[in-house]
C-alpha positions in Angstrom: 105.0 125.4 113.1 107.4 122.6 112.1 107.4 119.8 109.6 107.1 116.2 110.6 107.0 112.8 108.9 104.4 110.4 110.1 103.3 106.9 109.2 100.0 106.2 107.6 98.4 105.9 111.1 99.5 109.4 112.1 102.3 108.4 114.4 105.2 110.8 114.1 108.3 109.1 112.7 110.6 112.1 112.5 110.7 115.8 113.0 112.3 117.5 109.9 112.4 121.1 111.0 113.0 122.7 114.5 113.0 126.5 114.0 111.1 129.3 115.7 108.4 130.6 113.5 106.7 129.2 110.5 107.9 126.0 108.7 104.7 124.7 107.0 102.9 124.0 103.7 105.1 121.0 102.9 104.6 118.9 99.8 106.6 115.9 98.6 107.9 115.6 95.1 106.3 112.9 92.9 109.8 111.5 92.6 109.9 110.9 96.3 113.2 112.7 96.7 112.5 116.2 97.9 110.1 118.3 100.0 109.2 121.9 99.3 107.9 124.1 102.1 107.4 127.7 103.2 109.6 129.1 106.0 110.2 132.4 107.7 113.8 131.4 108.8 115.2 134.2 106.5 112.9 136.8 108.0 110.5 136.6 105.1 108.2 133.8 103.9 110.2 132.0 101.3 110.2 128.6 99.6 112.8 126.0 100.6 113.5 122.4 99.5 115.1 119.6 101.5 115.7 115.9 101.2 113.1 113.5 102.7 115.2 113.2 105.8 115.3 117.0 106.3 118.9 117.4 105.1 120.2 119.6 102.3 117.9 122.6 103.0 118.0 124.9 100.0 116.4 128.4 99.8 114.5 128.6 96.5 113.0 132.1 96.6 114.3 135.4 98.0 112.1 138.3 96.8 110.1 140.2 99.4 106.6 138.8 99.9 104.8 135.7 100.9 105.8 132.6 98.8 103.7 129.5 99.6 101.4 126.7 98.6 104.1 125.2 96.3 103.7 122.0 94.4 106.2 120.1 92.2 105.6 119.3 88.6 104.9 115.7 87.8 108.4 115.2 86.5 109.8 116.8 89.7 111.7 119.5 87.8 109.6 122.6 88.5 107.6 124.4 91.2 104.3 126.2 91.0 103.4 128.5 93.8 101.4 131.6 94.9 103.1 134.8 95.9 102.5 138.3 97.0 104.9 141.0 95.8 104.5 144.2 97.7 106.0 147.1 95.7 104.9 150.5 97.0 106.3 151.8 100.3 102.8 151.5 101.8 102.4 147.9 100.7 105.9 147.0 102.0 105.2 148.6 105.3 101.8 146.9 105.7 103.3 143.5 104.7 106.2 143.8 107.2 103.9 145.0 110.0 101.6 142.0 109.5 104.6 139.6 109.2 106.0 140.9 112.5 102.7 139.8 114.1 102.9 136.4 112.4 100.2 137.3 109.8 99.8 137.8 106.1 97.0 139.2 104.1 96.3 136.8 101.2 94.2 139.1 99.1 96.6 139.8 96.3 98.6 136.8 95.1 99.8 135.8 91.7 101.2 132.5 90.4 104.8 131.9 89.8 106.7 129.0 88.3 110.4 128.1 88.5 112.9 125.3 88.3 113.3 123.4 91.6 116.5 125.3 92.3 114.7 128.7 91.8 116.2 129.5 88.3 114.0 130.5 85.4 111.5 132.3 87.8 108.5 133.5 85.9 105.2 135.1 86.9 102.4 133.3 85.0 99.3 135.3 86.2 98.7 139.0 86.5 95.0 138.9 87.2 94.7 140.7 90.5 92.9 139.2 93.4 93.8 136.0 95.1 95.1 133.4 92.8 96.1 130.3 94.7 96.0 126.5 95.2 97.9 126.0 91.9 98.6 122.4 90.7 100.2 120.9 87.6 98.0 119.1 85.1 99.3 115.6 84.5 100.9 116.8 81.2 103.0 119.4 83.1 102.0 121.9 80.3 99.1 123.5 82.3 98.2 124.7 85.8 94.8 124.5 87.4 94.2 127.0 90.2 91.5 128.8 92.2 90.9 132.6 91.7 88.5 135.3 92.7 89.9 137.8 90.2 86.5 138.4 88.6 84.8 139.0 91.9 83.8 142.4 93.2 83.4 141.3 96.9 86.0 138.6 97.4 83.7 135.7 96.3 83.1 133.7 94.3 86.3 131.7 93.8 86.3 129.5 90.6 88.8 127.1 89.0 90.8 128.2 86.0 93.4 126.5 83.9 96.4 128.2 82.2 99.4 127.2 80.2 102.7 127.2 82.1 103.8 130.2 79.9 100.8 132.2 81.2 98.7 132.0 78.0 95.4 130.4 77.2 93.6 131.2 80.5 90.3 129.3 80.6 87.6 129.3 83.3 86.7 125.8 84.4 83.9 126.2 87.0 81.2 128.9 87.4 80.1 128.5 91.0 78.6 131.4 92.9 80.6 130.7 96.1 83.9 128.8 96.4 85.6 126.2 94.2 89.2 125.2 94.9 
């Protein structure tokens, strides 16, 4: 996968990345100055930022595990994303084996927040299950996300909101299947 810029008609204007492997999950800062994306260029799935023209690529994360689905805060200063953090020897081996096949197992992911340069990295959920699709509330004080942490069988996924410091978790939807 690579990242491209297109016009509003879907015509490719410019190719921003040209690497073997995975460069994907790109989102543009609300300020219109940066893009955040997930790449395997380091050998692990990490977050990177770049300018809108593809220049000034900067590696944001570096801890073993899948980092992806990132979005900028509304003021452009922070990133919210989902991440797996394999810890045990078995989890690390399983993660690396899947990664060598171009796969990940998105069943255990928590939410992390950091400054755009990767400083002040903080885990804001510790719920278990798959916590993903995080997005900043317009106030930049809360995060809305989808989770199956209450599920016994993988479903349902419901929407939750949490303060950026990881407090005041509140369930928003109560569907029996999939809300995201």
